All heavy atoms as an XYZ file, in Angstrom:
942
protein
N    -112.690     35.522    133.482
C    -112.599     36.382    134.813
C    -111.115     36.243    135.370
O    -110.567     35.137    135.343
C    -113.578     35.919    135.815
C    -113.573     36.766    137.121
S    -114.595     36.026    138.322
C    -115.353     37.472    138.986
N    -110.551     37.324    135.612
C    -109.138     37.345    136.069
C    -109.160     36.772    137.561
O    -109.934     37.143    138.382
C    -108.623     38.821    136.123
C    -107.222     38.885    136.364
C    -106.677     40.312    136.140
C    -105.209     40.310    136.428
N    -104.678     41.748    136.222
N    -108.146     35.958    137.813
C    -107.889     35.339    139.084
C    -107.312     36.372    140.087
O    -106.451     37.252    139.654
C    -106.777     34.270    138.932
C    -107.075     32.854    139.226
C    -108.175     32.328    139.935
O    -108.802     32.931    140.735
N    -108.363     31.019    139.676
N    -107.750     36.330    141.294
C    -107.257     37.199    142.300
C    -105.770     36.968    142.639
O    -105.333     35.758    142.529
C    -108.022     37.142    143.573
N    -104.973     37.971    142.749
C    -103.549     37.812    143.101
C    -103.289     38.427    144.455
O    -103.808     39.377    144.800
C    -102.744     38.593    142.071
C    -102.830     38.088    140.646
C    -102.062     38.820    139.719
O    -101.829     40.030    139.877
N    -101.284     38.134    138.786
N    -102.564     37.708    145.298
C    -102.215     38.112    146.580
C    -100.685     38.238    146.671
O    -100.038     37.369    146.256
C    -102.780     37.126    147.618
C    -104.223     37.066    147.694
C    -104.892     36.055    146.981
C    -104.966     38.001    148.317
C    -106.316     35.973    146.939
C    -106.359     37.860    148.362
C    -107.034     36.886    147.717
N    -100.277     39.396    147.325
C     -98.874     39.471    147.570
C     -98.540     39.177    149.016
O     -99.450     39.224    149.912
N     -97.332     38.845    149.293
C     -96.890     38.494    150.585
C     -95.618     39.242    150.871
O     -94.687     39.214    150.248
C     -96.691     36.948    150.733
O     -96.183     36.615    151.929
N     -95.705     39.912    152.123
C     -94.482     40.672    152.545
C     -94.246     40.292    153.950
O     -95.083     40.453    154.799
C     -94.666     42.164    152.357
C     -93.427     42.952    152.928
C     -94.889     42.561    150.920
N     -93.001     39.708    154.354
C     -92.795     39.537    155.759
C     -92.740     40.742    156.584
O     -92.198     41.715    156.190
C     -91.332     38.832    155.652
C     -91.042     38.486    154.254
C     -91.952     39.404    153.421
N     -93.318     40.660    157.689
C     -93.427     41.819    158.626
C     -93.074     41.382    160.075
O     -93.314     40.150    160.387
C     -94.849     42.482    158.635
C     -95.139     43.013    157.143
C     -95.857     41.583    159.059
N     -92.529     42.296    160.839
C     -92.283     41.902    162.209
C     -93.493     41.678    163.097
O     -94.520     42.150    162.755
C     -91.447     43.085    162.788
C     -91.675     44.212    161.835
C     -92.157     43.602    160.514
N     -93.302     40.789    164.058
C     -94.422     40.505    164.961
C     -95.011     41.775    165.553
O     -96.239     41.884    165.773
C     -93.941     39.434    166.025
N     -94.255     42.753    165.879
C     -94.728     43.964    166.434
C     -95.744     44.648    165.612
O     -96.723     45.251    166.055
C     -93.640     44.955    166.865
O     -92.800     45.308    165.653
N     -95.535     44.710    164.268
C     -96.467     45.284    163.303
C     -97.783     44.474    163.508
O     -98.851     45.138    163.365
C     -95.972     45.322    161.940
C     -96.890     45.820    160.831
C     -97.273     47.259    161.134
C     -96.231     45.705    159.500
N     -97.716     43.180    163.476
C     -98.944     42.373    163.566
C     -99.723     42.773    164.847
O    -100.959     42.970    164.778
C     -98.676     40.889    163.487
C     -97.939     40.478    162.215
C    -100.002     40.103    163.765
C     -98.855     40.646    161.037
N     -99.023     42.971    165.953
C     -99.605     43.250    167.162
C    -100.311     44.718    167.045
O    -101.468     44.846    167.471
C     -98.592     43.398    168.320
C     -97.942     42.089    168.709
C     -99.001     41.142    169.269
O     -99.933     41.595    169.973
O     -98.832     39.887    168.971
N     -99.686     45.650    166.384
C    -100.294     46.936    166.206
C    -101.544     46.832    165.241
O    -102.574     47.501    165.515
C     -99.311     47.962    165.585
C     -98.255     48.430    166.545
N     -98.449     48.880    167.743
C     -96.877     48.334    166.333
C     -97.318     49.182    168.370
N     -96.370     48.879    167.535
N    -101.407     46.111    164.192
C    -102.591     45.890    163.271
C    -103.681     45.152    163.971
O    -104.913     45.457    163.747
C    -102.130     45.120    162.017
C    -101.142     45.818    161.091
C    -100.721     44.810    160.019
C    -101.848     46.981    160.433
N    -103.425     44.255    164.884
C    -104.292     43.536    165.667
C    -105.126     44.542    166.505
O    -106.390     44.502    166.655
C    -103.787     42.463    166.485
C    -104.811     41.744    167.337
O    -105.998     41.488    166.803
O    -104.541     41.384    168.488
N    -104.526     45.505    167.157
C    -105.025     46.463    168.031
C    -106.075     47.352    167.269
O    -107.242     47.658    167.721
C    -104.003     47.399    168.620
C    -103.243     46.769    169.762
C    -102.181     47.776    170.230
C    -104.107     46.460    170.986
N    -105.700     47.728    165.986
C    -106.555     48.497    165.193
C    -107.629     47.825    164.436
O    -108.842     48.309    164.420
C    -105.662     49.385    164.118
C    -106.573     50.166    163.199
C    -104.708     50.197    164.813
N    -107.275     46.681    163.913
C    -108.278     45.978    163.084
C    -108.771     44.600    163.633
O    -109.652     43.981    162.975
C    -107.565     45.514    161.669
C    -107.225     46.749    160.865
C    -105.876     47.163    160.798
C    -108.158     47.518    160.327
C    -105.501     48.363    160.063
C    -107.871     48.661    159.458
C    -106.528     49.090    159.467
N    -108.465     44.290    164.876
C    -108.960     43.003    165.543
C    -108.666     41.816    164.680
O    -109.531     40.997    164.360
N    -107.491     41.665    164.190
C    -107.096     40.559    163.304
C    -107.351     39.203    164.025
O    -107.782     38.229    163.355
C    -105.611     40.671    162.825
C    -105.238     41.820    161.981
C    -103.782     41.795    161.714
C    -106.101     41.894    160.763
N    -106.914     39.046    165.269
C    -107.072     37.747    165.900
C    -108.523     37.317    165.922
O    -108.726     36.090    165.684
C    -106.485     37.753    167.326
C    -104.969     37.840    167.276
C    -104.410     37.523    168.649
N    -102.991     37.349    168.629
C    -102.133     38.303    168.626
N    -102.503     39.639    168.759
N    -100.825     38.157    168.627
N    -109.465     38.192    166.177
C    -110.821     37.725    166.182
C    -111.282     37.239    164.803
O    -112.129     36.391    164.641
C    -111.795     38.805    166.744
O    -111.705     39.943    165.884
N    -110.788     37.956    163.791
C    -111.153     37.524    162.385
C    -110.488     36.245    162.038
O    -111.002     35.425    161.223
C    -110.684     38.679    161.369
C    -111.371     39.986    161.516
C    -110.760     40.939    160.558
O    -110.234     40.601    159.533
N    -110.875     42.236    160.950
N    -109.328     35.853    162.650
C    -108.621     34.569    162.260
C    -108.811     33.646    163.405
O    -107.835     32.882    163.690
C    -107.175     34.963    162.020
C    -106.919     35.903    160.870
C    -105.396     36.324    160.741
C    -107.335     35.307    159.467
N    -109.888     33.611    163.997
C    -110.185     32.668    165.031
C    -109.127     32.666    166.195
O    -108.677     31.579    166.588
C    -110.360     31.232    164.426
C    -111.566     31.140    163.609
C    -111.754     29.768    163.134
N    -112.233     29.599    161.878
C    -111.528     29.302    160.758
N    -110.267     29.054    160.814
N    -112.024     29.434    159.583
N    -108.772     33.876    166.641
C    -107.839     34.000    167.681
C    -106.447     33.464    167.461
O    -105.690     33.388    168.407
C    -108.475     33.374    169.025
C    -109.710     34.010    169.414
C    -109.408     34.909    170.624
N    -110.600     35.428    171.101
C    -110.767     36.849    171.107
N    -109.785     37.512    170.797
N    -111.889     37.270    171.588
N    -106.152     32.996    166.303
C    -104.841     32.415    166.050
C    -104.286     32.902    164.717
O    -104.829     32.578    163.686
C    -105.100     30.879    165.947
C    -103.725     30.112    165.850
O    -102.841     30.471    166.562
O    -103.715     29.230    164.965
N    -103.187     33.743    164.793
C    -102.638     34.313    163.667
C    -101.748     33.299    163.065
O    -100.845     32.665    163.658
C    -101.797     35.478    163.990
C    -102.539     36.751    164.321
C    -101.736     37.997    164.649
C    -103.465     37.119    163.165
N    -102.024     32.843    161.783
C    -101.268     31.789    161.082
C    -100.329     32.451    160.176
O    -100.572     33.404    159.485
C    -102.187     30.952    160.272
C    -101.569     29.849    159.488
C    -103.328     30.384    161.157
N     -99.036     32.117    160.184
C     -97.971     32.620    159.356
C     -98.372     32.300    157.925
O     -98.829     31.225    157.639
C     -96.589     31.993    159.797
C     -96.171     32.506    161.087
C     -95.616     32.357    158.653
C     -94.859     31.919    161.646
N     -98.159     33.271    157.042
C     -98.528     33.214    155.659
C    -100.022     33.270    155.216
O    -100.330     33.074    154.223
C     -97.866     31.969    155.042
C     -96.352     32.052    154.913
O     -95.845     33.188    155.034
O     -95.671     30.941    154.870
N    -100.822     33.466    156.268
C    -102.278     33.578    156.093
C    -102.512     35.058    155.641
O    -101.957     35.983    156.202
C    -103.154     33.266    157.272
N    -103.359     35.320    154.586
C    -103.707     36.692    154.204
C    -104.337     37.358    155.463
O    -105.146     36.760    156.246
C    -104.690     36.502    153.189
C    -104.571     35.158    152.698
C    -104.068     34.309    153.747
N    -103.993     38.634    155.705
C    -104.551     39.322    156.866
C    -105.975     39.915    156.499
O    -106.759     40.063    157.361
C    -103.670     40.588    157.280
C    -102.269     40.171    157.695
C    -101.503     41.397    158.018
C    -102.388     39.309    158.989
N    -106.160     40.172    155.200
C    -107.466     40.743    154.824
C    -107.907     39.938    153.540
O    -107.061     39.576    152.693
C    -107.461     42.188    154.511
C    -107.182     43.019    155.720
C    -108.127     43.456    156.611
C    -105.967     43.521    156.144
N    -107.498     44.171    157.671
C    -106.171     44.261    157.372
C    -104.690     43.479    155.657
C    -105.190     44.893    158.056
C    -103.565     44.156    156.417
C    -103.960     44.868    157.527
N    -109.229     39.846    153.312
C    -109.728     39.278    152.105
C    -110.428     40.347    151.379
O    -111.695     40.331    151.238
C    -110.575     38.072    152.346
O    -111.652     38.524    153.234
N    -109.821     41.361    151.026
C    -110.449     42.502    150.291
C    -109.749     42.654    148.887
O    -108.619     42.293    148.712
C    -110.432     43.818    150.980
C    -109.030     44.368    151.208
S    -109.152     45.978    152.189
C    -109.382     45.306    153.835
N    -110.499     43.196    147.871
C    -109.899     43.463    146.606
C    -108.853     44.509    146.666
O    -108.884     45.395    147.612
C    -111.042     43.852    145.626
O    -111.489     45.098    145.935
N    -108.017     44.699    145.629
C    -107.007     45.704    145.593
C    -107.651     47.107    145.605
O    -107.235     47.928    146.360
C    -106.180     45.483    144.382
C    -105.027     46.372    144.173
C    -104.246     46.002    142.926
N    -103.031     46.804    142.843
C    -102.007     46.493    142.136
N    -102.021     45.348    141.415
N    -100.937     47.235    142.058
N    -108.733     47.391    144.738
C    -109.259     48.705    144.850
C    -109.881     49.132    146.146
O    -109.804     50.154    146.641
C    -110.364     48.588    143.722
C    -110.086     47.543    142.853
C    -109.285     46.522    143.626
N    -110.371     48.096    146.895
C    -111.028     48.293    148.246
C    -109.900     48.597    149.188
O    -110.016     49.596    150.013
C    -111.814     47.061    148.681
O    -112.872     46.881    147.809
C    -112.340     47.341    150.182
N    -108.814     47.914    149.162
C    -107.681     48.180    149.965
C    -107.080     49.562    149.743
O    -106.659     50.307    150.655
C    -106.568     47.111    149.782
N    -106.997     49.903    148.391
C    -106.535     51.153    148.081
C    -107.430     52.417    148.596
O    -106.855     53.316    149.138
C    -106.350     51.355    146.519
C    -105.719     52.698    146.173
C    -104.435     52.945    146.381
C    -106.529     53.687    145.564
C    -103.850     54.126    146.033
C    -105.977     54.891    145.278
C    -104.628     55.087    145.425
O    -104.085     56.299    145.158
N    -108.683     52.234    148.552
C    -109.612     53.224    149.154
C    -109.410     53.312    150.641
O    -109.419     54.383    151.167
C    -111.078     52.848    148.779
C    -111.404     53.174    147.324
C    -112.827     53.111    147.117
N    -113.425     51.816    147.281
C    -113.583     50.711    146.389
N    -113.103     51.040    145.164
N    -114.025     49.619    146.739
N    -109.197     52.263    151.282
C    -108.903     52.194    152.747
C    -107.715     52.897    153.001
O    -107.597     53.718    153.956
C    -108.869     50.812    153.273
C    -108.463     50.621    154.743
C    -109.459     51.296    155.709
C    -108.284     49.158    155.066
N    -106.612     52.605    152.318
C    -105.431     53.246    152.498
C    -105.479     54.826    152.283
O    -104.893     55.614    153.019
C    -104.284     52.694    151.692
C    -102.876     53.487    151.641
C    -103.853     51.236    152.106
N    -106.164     55.230    151.272
C    -106.292     56.635    150.913
C    -107.151     57.330    152.054
O    -106.743     58.448    152.421
C    -107.168     56.811    149.604
C    -106.384     56.550    148.361
C    -105.227     57.533    148.160
C    -105.721     58.874    147.722
N    -104.672     59.835    147.563
N    -108.071     56.648    152.679
C    -108.763     57.282    153.766
C    -107.889     57.411    154.956
O    -107.879     58.409    155.618
C    -110.016     56.359    154.224
C    -111.301     56.704    153.476
C    -112.487     56.133    154.214
N    -112.370     54.772    154.712
C    -112.845     53.675    154.019
N    -113.462     53.887    152.922
N    -112.663     52.444    154.553
N    -107.056     56.428    155.323
C    -106.118     56.474    156.382
C    -105.089     57.687    156.134
O    -104.818     58.453    157.055
C    -105.367     55.181    156.570
C    -104.236     55.362    157.544
C    -106.328     54.104    157.107
N    -104.645     57.762    154.851
C    -103.760     58.822    154.531
C    -104.356     60.229    154.682
O    -103.700     61.141    155.192
C    -103.056     58.679    153.167
C    -102.052     57.473    153.020
S    -101.217     57.446    151.513
C    -102.361     57.032    150.307
N    -105.624     60.376    154.285
C    -106.310     61.575    154.437
C    -106.415     61.997    155.849
O    -106.169     63.099    156.278
C    -107.682     61.485    153.796
C    -107.722     61.478    152.257
O    -106.674     61.857    151.674
O    -108.734     61.058    151.685
N    -106.807     61.002    156.702
C    -107.007     61.297    158.130
C    -105.603     61.682    158.815
O    -105.639     62.420    159.756
C    -107.613     60.047    158.838
C    -109.061     59.926    158.572
C    -109.620     58.667    159.289
N    -110.988     58.462    158.848
C    -111.607     57.314    159.055
N    -111.027     56.389    159.730
N    -112.792     57.157    158.658
N    -104.545     61.115    158.257
C    -103.255     61.348    158.869
C    -102.677     62.611    158.292
O    -101.609     63.079    158.725
C    -102.331     60.198    158.526
N    -103.433     63.274    157.416
C    -102.852     64.516    156.843
C    -101.676     64.390    155.868
O    -100.873     65.270    155.573
N    -101.576     63.171    155.213
C    -100.474     62.874    154.264
C    -101.078     63.391    152.909
O    -102.115     63.020    152.458
C    -100.100     61.420    154.096
C     -99.643     60.945    155.535
C     -99.166     61.161    153.143
C     -99.523     59.426    155.586
N    -100.286     64.304    152.242
C    -100.688     64.932    151.049
C     -99.527     64.915    150.069
O     -98.362     64.659    150.363
C    -101.184     66.445    151.293
C    -102.380     66.495    152.100
C     -99.996     67.160    151.874
N     -99.772     65.271    148.784
C     -98.728     65.361    147.792
C     -98.453     64.039    147.233
O     -99.240     63.072    147.240
N     -97.316     63.870    146.625
C     -96.910     62.744    145.922
C     -96.878     61.531    146.679
O     -97.098     60.433    146.278
C     -95.510     63.021    145.167
N     -96.538     61.730    148.001
C     -96.365     60.562    148.843
C     -97.780     59.920    149.260
O     -97.842     58.765    149.747
C     -95.521     60.788    150.117
C     -96.043     61.855    150.958
C     -95.468     63.244    150.702
O     -95.167     63.547    149.519
N     -95.328     64.078    151.618
N     -98.794     60.758    148.937
C    -100.215     60.254    149.248
C    -100.865     59.520    148.029
O    -102.022     59.669    147.808
C    -101.074     61.377    149.677
N    -100.060     58.825    147.315
C    -100.490     57.998    146.153
C     -99.991     56.581    146.202
O     -99.031     56.255    147.048
C     -99.900     58.623    144.823
O     -98.487     58.520    144.872
C    -100.280     60.100    144.653
N    -100.527     55.762    145.405
C     -99.994     54.392    145.342
C     -98.536     54.357    144.968
O     -97.750     53.602    145.665
N     -98.206     55.116    144.050
C     -96.717     55.136    143.563
C     -95.887     55.716    144.730
O     -94.767     55.230    144.939
C     -96.582     55.989    142.353
C     -95.107     56.020    141.849
C     -94.934     56.656    140.575
C     -93.480     56.526    140.082
N     -93.245     57.078    138.775
N     -96.328     56.703    145.465
C     -95.566     57.253    146.569
C     -95.426     56.173    147.727
O     -94.291     56.094    148.240
N     -96.421     55.394    147.998
C     -96.266     54.276    148.932
C     -95.257     53.221    148.440
O     -94.390     52.844    149.220
C     -97.570     53.546    149.212
C     -98.552     54.385    149.910
C     -99.960     53.681    149.994
C     -98.080     54.567    151.374
N     -95.370     52.914    147.184
C     -94.360     51.839    146.635
C     -92.958     52.438    146.668
O     -92.053     51.708    146.993
C     -94.826     51.535    145.204
C     -96.006     50.546    145.173
C     -96.351     50.061    143.825
N     -96.726     51.123    142.845
C     -97.940     51.695    142.777
N     -98.949     51.328    143.400
N     -98.219     52.617    141.788
N     -92.810     53.821    146.307
C     -91.435     54.370    146.381
C     -90.864     54.398    147.776
O     -89.816     53.941    147.985
C     -91.565     55.827    145.825
C     -90.372     56.566    146.121
N     -89.227     56.391    145.338
C     -89.933     57.505    147.013
C     -88.300     57.260    145.755
N     -88.704     57.928    146.729
N     -91.827     54.768    148.755
C     -91.324     54.714    150.171
C     -91.006     53.331    150.619
O     -89.861     53.207    151.283
N     -91.682     52.325    150.258
C     -91.415     50.961    150.589
C     -90.025     50.537    149.900
O     -89.211     50.066    150.590
C     -92.498     49.989    150.059
C     -92.307     48.517    150.367
C     -92.279     48.095    151.629
C     -92.220     47.643    149.356
C     -92.037     46.711    151.926
C     -91.964     46.350    149.581
C     -91.912     45.747    150.886
N     -89.959     50.758    148.627
C     -88.684     50.378    147.915
C     -87.504     51.062    148.448
O     -86.453     50.471    148.737
N     -87.593     52.388    148.710
C     -86.459     53.136    149.251
C     -86.067     52.631    150.647
O     -84.894     52.510    151.002
C     -86.678     54.631    149.202
C     -85.647     55.427    149.963
C     -86.676     55.131    147.785
N     -87.091     52.352    151.493
C     -86.868     51.887    152.781
C     -86.065     50.600    152.782
O     -85.147     50.330    153.565
C     -88.136     51.596    153.627
N     -86.361     49.702    151.868
C     -85.673     48.455    151.694
C     -84.276     48.668    151.162
O     -83.260     47.968    151.653
C     -86.488     47.485    150.735
C     -87.807     46.967    151.297
C     -88.501     46.147    150.244
C     -87.678     46.212    152.582
N     -84.081     49.481    150.205
C     -82.704     49.703    149.637
C     -81.870     50.453    150.585
O     -80.625     50.369    150.435
C     -82.817     50.261    148.231
C     -83.041     51.809    148.268
C     -81.658     50.019    147.352
N     -82.457     51.275    151.476
C     -81.594     51.988    152.406
C     -81.481     51.337    153.766
O     -80.890     51.933    154.680
C     -82.135     53.516    152.646
O     -83.506     53.410    153.099
C     -82.160     54.256    151.272
N     -82.083     50.162    153.940
C     -81.927     49.397    155.092
C     -80.472     49.027    155.436
O     -79.689     49.087    154.464
C     -82.746     48.072    155.087
N     -80.219     48.714    156.645
C     -78.820     48.390    156.971
C     -78.831     46.915    157.511
O     -79.179     46.688    158.665
C     -78.260     49.337    157.962
C     -76.809     49.189    158.208
O     -76.149     48.472    157.514
N     -76.224     49.764    159.228
N     -78.426     45.914    156.668
C     -77.938     45.983    155.384
C     -78.989     46.190    154.375
O     -80.225     45.791    154.588
C     -77.208     44.712    155.156
C     -78.006     43.728    156.020
C     -78.422     44.533    157.208
N     -78.810     46.723    153.192
C     -79.817     46.827    152.162
C     -80.294     45.500    151.690
O     -79.608     44.573    151.617
C     -79.111     47.676    151.066
C     -77.712     47.775    151.438
C     -77.450     47.123    152.781
N     -81.640     45.521    151.296
C     -82.254     44.308    150.749
C     -81.822     44.245    149.285
O     -81.814     45.335    148.566
C     -83.772     44.409    150.795
C     -84.440     43.198    150.204
C     -84.168     44.433    152.341
N     -81.516     43.062    148.745
C     -81.044     42.883    147.411
C     -82.162     43.194    146.405
O     -83.323     42.981    146.678
C     -80.633     41.444    147.218
C     -79.442     40.929    148.113
C     -79.257     39.541    147.905
C     -78.194     41.747    147.759
N     -81.781     43.751    145.257
C     -82.678     44.257    144.210
C     -83.654     43.096    143.812
O     -84.843     43.334    143.675
C     -81.901     44.781    143.003
C     -82.815     45.222    141.806
C     -83.750     46.291    142.293
C     -81.971     45.694    140.644
N     -83.213     41.818    143.653
C     -84.057     40.819    143.171
C     -85.127     40.444    144.219
O     -86.211     40.120    143.904
C     -83.253     39.569    142.670
C     -82.691     38.700    143.793
N     -81.563     39.071    144.375
C     -83.179     37.616    144.350
C     -81.297     38.157    145.263
N     -82.243     37.290    145.311
N     -84.747     40.746    145.535
C     -85.671     40.464    146.593
C     -86.783     41.522    146.636
O     -87.938     41.243    146.741
C     -85.012     40.234    147.918
C     -85.964     40.130    149.090
C     -84.020     39.043    147.887
N     -86.295     42.756    146.415
C     -87.257     43.832    146.368
C     -88.167     43.717    145.252
O     -89.444     43.870    145.377
C     -86.511     45.195    146.281
C     -85.625     45.480    147.606
C     -87.457     46.418    146.069
C     -84.733     46.662    147.452
N     -87.620     43.316    144.020
C     -88.571     43.038    142.939
C     -89.608     42.057    143.228
O     -90.830     42.202    142.873
C     -87.708     42.589    141.713
O     -86.899     43.624    141.277
N     -89.187     40.977    143.944
C     -90.154     39.931    144.192
C     -91.184     40.441    145.290
O     -92.401     40.212    145.062
C     -89.337     38.713    144.793
C     -90.287     37.584    145.329
C     -89.467     36.483    146.011
O     -88.160     36.536    146.138
N     -90.096     35.429    146.281
N     -90.801     41.166    146.193
C     -91.739     41.660    147.225
C     -92.752     42.718    146.586
O     -93.849     42.728    146.993
C     -90.991     42.359    148.372
C     -90.245     41.479    149.252
C     -89.418     42.272    150.288
C     -91.152     40.487    150.016
N     -92.274     43.465    145.565
C     -93.113     44.479    144.965
C     -93.896     43.805    143.855
O     -94.749     44.429    143.262
C     -92.277     45.577    144.483
C     -91.661     46.419    145.611
S     -90.633     47.763    145.044
C     -91.930     49.011    144.852
N     -93.742     42.481    143.548
C     -94.518     41.868    142.541
C     -94.061     42.158    141.124
O     -94.902     42.033    140.142
N     -92.823     42.555    140.951
C     -92.427     42.856    139.590
C     -91.616     41.678    138.964
O     -90.768     41.092    139.616
C     -91.471     44.045    139.615
C     -92.091     45.306    140.116
N     -91.346     46.332    140.779
C     -93.316     45.751    140.156
C     -92.150     47.323    141.166
N     -93.369     46.923    140.788
N     -91.901     41.315    137.778
C     -91.158     40.359    137.107
C     -89.854     40.774    136.388
O     -88.971     39.991    136.145
C     -92.000     39.632    135.966
O     -92.490     40.606    135.057
N     -89.774     42.105    136.230
C     -88.573     42.793    135.656
C     -87.984     43.785    136.635
O     -88.748     44.678    137.123
C     -89.029     43.432    134.285
C     -87.793     44.014    133.603
O     -86.690     43.947    134.171
O     -87.970     44.475    132.505
N     -86.699     43.628    136.985
C     -86.124     44.499    138.003
C     -86.002     45.988    137.435
O     -85.957     46.903    138.178
C     -84.756     44.056    138.272
O     -83.884     44.067    137.222
N     -86.189     46.159    136.117
C     -86.181     47.464    135.605
C     -87.395     48.270    136.152
O     -87.437     49.485    136.323
C     -86.255     47.492    134.048
C     -84.969     46.919    133.417
C     -83.830     47.928    133.623
C     -82.629     47.495    132.927
N     -81.414     48.030    133.380
N     -88.558     47.558    136.155
C     -89.744     48.189    136.855
C     -89.400     48.637    138.283
O     -89.797     49.728    138.719
C     -90.939     47.267    136.803
O     -91.102     46.765    135.444
C     -92.183     47.880    137.299
N     -88.835     47.787    139.058
C     -88.494     48.071    140.464
C     -87.619     49.238    140.515
O     -87.733     50.123    141.434
C     -87.708     46.808    141.118
O     -88.654     45.669    140.929
C     -87.617     47.053    142.632
N     -86.614     49.336    139.660
C     -85.636     50.468    139.607
C     -86.337     51.827    139.595
O     -85.902     52.806    140.155
C     -84.611     50.264    138.518
C     -83.717     49.121    138.838
C     -82.758     48.868    137.630
O     -82.503     49.834    136.815
O     -82.155     47.861    137.648
N     -87.589     51.864    138.869
C     -88.280     53.147    138.749
C     -88.664     53.613    140.205
O     -88.572     54.737    140.531
C     -89.536     52.918    137.932
C     -89.153     52.550    136.442
C     -90.512     54.100    138.023
C     -90.310     52.123    135.597
N     -89.076     52.630    141.110
C     -89.493     52.967    142.417
C     -88.255     53.282    143.380
O     -88.501     53.725    144.437
C     -90.332     51.931    143.021
C     -91.692     51.781    142.242
C     -91.859     50.839    141.258
C     -92.678     52.740    142.482
C     -93.103     50.715    140.599
C     -93.851     52.670    141.814
C     -94.004     51.706    140.849
O     -95.235     51.664    140.078
N     -87.093     52.881    142.941
C     -85.886     53.043    143.769
C     -85.107     54.422    143.546
O     -84.018     54.556    144.060
C     -84.965     51.906    143.608
C     -85.669     50.549    144.012
C     -84.606     49.386    143.922
C     -86.270     50.613    145.420
N     -85.543     55.160    142.545
C     -84.931     56.483    142.291
C     -85.044     57.322    143.605
O     -86.129     57.729    143.963
C     -85.522     57.127    141.086
C     -85.382     56.331    139.899
C     -85.993     56.952    138.600
O     -86.622     57.977    138.633
N     -85.892     56.254    137.410
N     -83.878     57.515    144.133
C     -83.912     58.310    145.338
C     -83.850     59.727    145.288
O     -83.336     60.366    144.262
C     -82.767     57.813    146.327
C     -82.847     56.413    146.698
C     -81.331     58.040    145.644
N     -84.480     60.497    146.228
C     -84.478     61.938    146.344
C     -83.197     62.326    146.906
O     -82.404     61.639    147.457
C     -85.740     62.435    147.059
C     -87.087     61.915    146.478
C     -88.134     62.373    147.468
C     -87.270     62.457    145.072
N     -82.937     63.739    146.957
C     -81.594     64.135    147.401
C     -81.340     63.652    148.803
O     -80.268     63.300    149.185
C     -81.530     65.630    147.225
O     -82.528     66.327    147.994
N     -82.305     63.909    149.702
C     -82.065     63.490    151.153
C     -81.957     61.990    151.250
O     -81.168     61.579    152.117
C     -83.154     64.054    151.963
C     -84.513     63.549    151.734
C     -85.377     64.361    150.846
O     -84.863     65.316    150.132
O     -86.574     64.132    150.671
N     -82.571     61.193    150.486
C     -82.462     59.783    150.593
C     -81.032     59.370    149.945
O     -80.392     58.486    150.493
C     -83.517     59.082    149.679
C     -84.869     59.305    150.270
C     -86.001     58.945    149.272
O     -85.724     58.962    148.045
O     -87.165     58.710    149.799
N     -80.636     60.057    148.938
C     -79.269     59.763    148.335
C     -78.188     60.159    149.378
O     -77.257     59.302    149.645
C     -79.072     60.676    147.091
C     -77.757     60.564    146.438
C     -77.436     59.144    145.993
C     -77.622     61.552    145.299
N     -78.356     61.154    150.145
C     -77.399     61.609    151.197
C     -77.337     60.471    152.216
O     -76.255     60.125    152.614
C     -77.834     62.997    151.740
C     -76.945     63.361    152.806
N     -77.091     63.184    154.169
C     -75.796     64.129    152.775
C     -76.203     63.680    154.927
N     -75.275     64.324    154.110
N     -78.503     60.002    152.599
C     -78.597     58.943    153.621
C     -77.880     57.764    153.137
O     -77.136     57.027    153.915
C     -79.992     58.658    154.014
O     -80.065     57.543    154.903
N     -78.185     57.306    151.946
C     -77.534     56.023    151.296
C     -75.961     56.187    151.304
O     -75.309     55.293    151.706
C     -77.932     55.948    149.883
C     -79.218     55.125    149.609
C     -79.667     55.182    148.148
C     -79.051     53.688    149.985
N     -75.535     57.370    150.838
C     -73.989     57.535    150.791
C     -73.430     57.536    152.174
O     -72.415     56.914    152.448
C     -73.649     58.789    149.973
C     -72.195     59.040    150.089
C     -74.212     58.645    148.558
N     -74.103     58.232    153.127
C     -73.536     58.328    154.490
C     -73.513     56.953    155.184
O     -72.597     56.615    155.884
C     -74.286     59.336    155.334
C     -74.187     60.730    154.834
S     -72.474     61.324    154.665
C     -71.963     61.451    156.338
N     -74.540     56.102    154.928
C     -74.562     54.768    155.503
C     -73.522     53.885    154.905
O     -73.012     52.944    155.622
C     -75.991     54.175    155.268
C     -76.985     54.703    156.218
O     -76.724     55.289    157.187
N     -78.280     54.555    155.840
N     -73.059     54.184    153.636
C     -72.024     53.363    153.129
C     -70.700     53.595    153.791
O     -69.812     52.774    153.701
C     -72.003     53.831    151.548
N     -70.546     54.742    154.416
C     -69.314     55.019    155.076
C     -69.112     54.327    156.491
O     -68.088     54.257    156.987
C     -69.078     56.534    155.308
C     -68.853     57.304    154.047
C     -69.643     57.877    153.222
C     -67.539     57.330    153.471
N     -69.054     58.446    152.168
C     -67.721     58.101    152.224
C     -66.268     56.925    153.696
C     -66.658     58.363    151.381
C     -65.177     57.199    152.863
C     -65.446     57.919    151.692
N     -70.237     53.738    156.987
C     -70.237     53.244    158.299
C     -69.700     51.811    158.221
O     -69.754     51.054    157.390
C     -71.679     53.125    158.907
C     -71.717     52.450    160.232
C     -72.231     54.604    158.941
């Protein structure tokens, strides 16, 4: 039987506050949010179904309403951050052992490319 794998991504405290409002995280974690503790104990397919339901309710459609679309958005947000997150860090956050896999998700669209280049001038 395959061992469960958990990923960890640092997030700002404000996101935890928003997630607590929606999902009641503090009550699930005995009123005390512990750093590095998993927020949910659900399988990957269950989490994906939950995310798909949320995207449907939000009216998100098309390529961005897929797992790959979410990973692309996450990767591009990190690479276009100011300052950009380093490729090896993005690879680690996305759970890739090879940065070539990460690069697939970092292929930017024309408007993202424009933003990247314009931010380089600042």
